[in-house]
N, C-alpha and C positions, 0 to 999 in steps of 0.2 A: 249353313247354306243360306244365301241371300234369298228372301221371298220375293217372287216376281208375280204380281198381280195381272190377270187378264180379265177380259169381260166374262169369260166362262167361269173362271175361279171366283170372281166377285159374286155372280149370281148364286154359285154353290154356297159360298160362305154366307150369303144373305139368307138363303133357305135354311142353313144350319142355325143361324142366330135366331131366326124367327120361329123355328121349330114347328113350321106349318107347311104341308106339302099339297094343299088344295089348289086346284087348277086356277081359280079365280085370283088368288094371291100371286102365284107364279107369273101369271100373265100380266100382272102390273109391275113387275120388277124393272122392265126397261123404263117405265115411267118414273119410278123412284130414282133410278140412276140419272135420268135426265134432270129431274128436279134437283138432285144433289149437286150435279155439275154447275147448274145455274146459281145455286146457293153459294158455292165456293167462288164463282166468278164475281158475285156481288160482295163477298165479305173478305176475300183474300186479295192482296196487292203485293204479290211476291215476285222476284226476278224470273222464276220459271214461267210465269204467265205473261211476261212482258215481251213485246215484240217491237222492232223498229223497221220501218220501211222508208225507202228513199224514192222520190218521184219528182215530178216537176208540175208547177201550175201551168195552165193554158192561159195565155193572154186573152183577156176579155171575158173569161168564164170565172164566175164567183162561187159556183157550187162544185165541190170535190167529193168524190166517192170515199167512203170510209172502207178500211180493209175488212175482208171477210172475218166474221167472228169477233169484230171489235166490241169492246164493252165499255171502256173508259179511256180517256186520253191522259198521258203522262206529261208530254210536252209536244210542241209544234214550232219548228223553226225553218228558216229558209236562207238561202245563200244570196249575197249581194256583192257588189264591187266588180271590178274588171274581170276577175276570174271566178266570180260567184262563190268564194270561199269565206267571206266575212259573214258570220251567222247573225241573223236577227230573230228575235223570239216573238211569235205571235201571242198576243194576250187574249186569254179566253174571256168572252163576254156573253150575256144573254142575247138571244136572237133578236129581240125588239131593239136592243141597244145598237146591234150591228146595222139593222135596217134604218134605224134613225140616223146613225152616223154617215151611212152611205146610201141615201135613199134611191139614187139613180144608179142601177146596176150597170149601166153602160159606160158610166164615168170611171176611168181607170187611173190607178196610182200605185205606189208601193204598198203592199198590205200591212196592216197594223193589228187587226183582230180576227178572231175566228169564233164561231158559234156552232152549236148542234142545230143544223137545219132540220134534220129529222134522225131517226135512229141509223140511217144508212148513208147520210151526207153531212158534210160541213158547209157552212156558209163563210165566205172569206170577204173581209171588208177593209179597205176598199177593194173593188174588183182588180186583180192583178194586171199590171200594165206590161208584164214581160213574162217569159216562161222561166220563173225563178225555180231553181232546184229546191225541194223541201225535204225535210227529215221529220217523220211523225213517229213518236214513241207511244205505245198504247198497251193497255192490258186486254187480253183476249179471253174469250170462253174457250175452253179446250175443245179439240176435235172430238165430237161426241162418240161415246162408245156404243158399239153394237156387234152383232155377230160377224161383221166384216171387218170393221175397225176395232180390233180386239185390245189395243192399248193406246194410252196417251200419256201426257206428262204426269198426270195424277197417279196413274197406275204404277208408273215407273219411280216416281219420286215422293209421293204422299199417299200411298195406299190406305193408311190408317184414317187419314182425313177424309177420303172418299168413302170408305166403309162406314164410318160413323155418320157422315152426311146422309148416306142412303138410309141407314137405320132411323135416323131422325125423321126422314120424310115418311117412313112406313107407319109411324105412330098414329098420325091422324086417321089414316086409312084403316088401321086396325082398332081404332078407338082405344088405344092402349095408353092412357094418360099417365100411368105410373111409370112408363119407361121413357117418357119424354125428358125428364130431368136427367136420367142416366145417360141417354144418347147425347143430350145437349152438353153435359159435362165432358164427356169423352171427346165429342167433337171440338169444344172449346180448347181443351188441352192439346189436341193434335194441331189445331190452327195456331195457338200460341207458340207451340214448339217450332212449327214451320216458319212463322213470322220472325222468331227470335234467331233462328238459323240464317235466315235471309238478311237480317239486319247486321249480323256478325260478318257475313260475306261482304256487304256493302261497306262496312267499317274497314275491313281488311283491304278492300280495293282503294279506299280513300288513302289509307296509310301507305300503301305501295306507290300510289301516285305521288304523294307528298315526298316520300323518300326519293323517288325518281327525279323529282324536281330539285331537291337539295343536292343530290349527287351531281 
């Protein structure tokens, strides 16, 4: 039978692994889970955590909202031409470069660059001169688990990775230095396995596309 992890089963499993049922520890489990989800977002760049959104720039506006739960950007392009179907790729640059390149935010032109304006916004340079449709691909932080949202991509597709990430986060709280290496090794193996599986899927997709082109 396929194992299906939920928020409830994860908390129960953590209690079993830690073999401690004191109230203070149990009350910290939601924190361990949240820290584990953030760790995975930082350290894993797999297809399951990648999302793509399509929208359009607003002419004369050079600050664009990032998607909810955005963590890092994979690519950013926009459509040009008579039918807006010719894609051009925005190049990522530091914030100060974009400000130096386009110091007057009211001067508009076809965009060339983007930067992280802050954690929730992008800065586009130059300021778009038209409502170009854009496509943004990014890696997200999973929808956080709790008693209401009882599952997410990790519980469905990488429960071992999530479990070991949680256990790794418990060690500093418990001052259990001896277990750090154990949980780290288990976490690293789960992450390597997930990454290898993702790379294989990417290779298969490239092969299928190449064969389709040759056909």
